[in-house]
N, C-alpha and C positions, 0 to 999 in steps of 0.2 A: 505493499501502497506505501504512494506519494506521501510527502509528508503535510501537504495540500489535501490530498484524499484522508489522511489518518485528523489532521483536525477540524477534518468537518463531520467527523464521526465522530468524535471527542463532544464536539459542539452539541450534537443533538444527544448523546447524550447524558450532560451538562442537561440542558433545557429537557428532555424528558423525565427525570429526575426531578428537576425543581416541580415540573409539571404534576410529577405522581405524589408530590408534597401539599399541591396546592397553591405553587407559586410562580406566579408570574413574573419571570427577568424581568420583561419589558418594561413593566407597571413599576417593580421595585426600581428598574432605573432610575426612570424616570420621576420617582416622588424621591428619589435620592435616598433609596435604602441600600442600596450597591451599588458602585463605580462600574461603569464599562472594564474598568482597566482590573478590577476583581475580577469581571467574569471571565477575562482573557486571562487570566492567572487561572483561576477555578478549569478551566477547559485544558490550559498544558497543565496542571498537577494530573488531570484526567488523563491525558495522553503520556505520566508514567506508569499508570497503573499496569502493572505485571499482569493483570487475566480479567478484560474486560466482557467475556463470556459472562462472566458470574452478574456483574452491572445488568446485562442484555435478558437474563433470565427474571432478574428480580425485577425488570418493567413489562417482562410481558404479562407478568398476574396481574390480573384486570383491576385488582381492588387498590384504593389510592394504601399511602403509607402520612404513618406522621412521624418518623425517623428514616432516615436512608441505616443501608445498610452499614454494621463497624467498619467493614475495610474502607468503606469513601474516604477518597480525598478531601474529600469537599464536604464533610461530613457536617465541619462547623460552621462554616458559610450559607450553606444551606437551611441546616438548623433553626440558623437567627432568624431568617426570611419567612419559617412558616407562619402565619396569621396565625 
């Protein structure tokens, strides 16, 4: 996977995880709860995850969640954004 494809893939995972938690990252950024740089950093942290397939499996489950999996490198950021 090229670096551009990798970034897109992980940006999607970060966005899907946020959505699973009931967080709209775009709205959070507009409201000043999170900066664009923090979102970019979250995507970069996600690219360093050794096993994104676990995350993909978690995200495929239909139920919403109140927390990320323990291994999520963006757990603290996303938990702080939950409404």
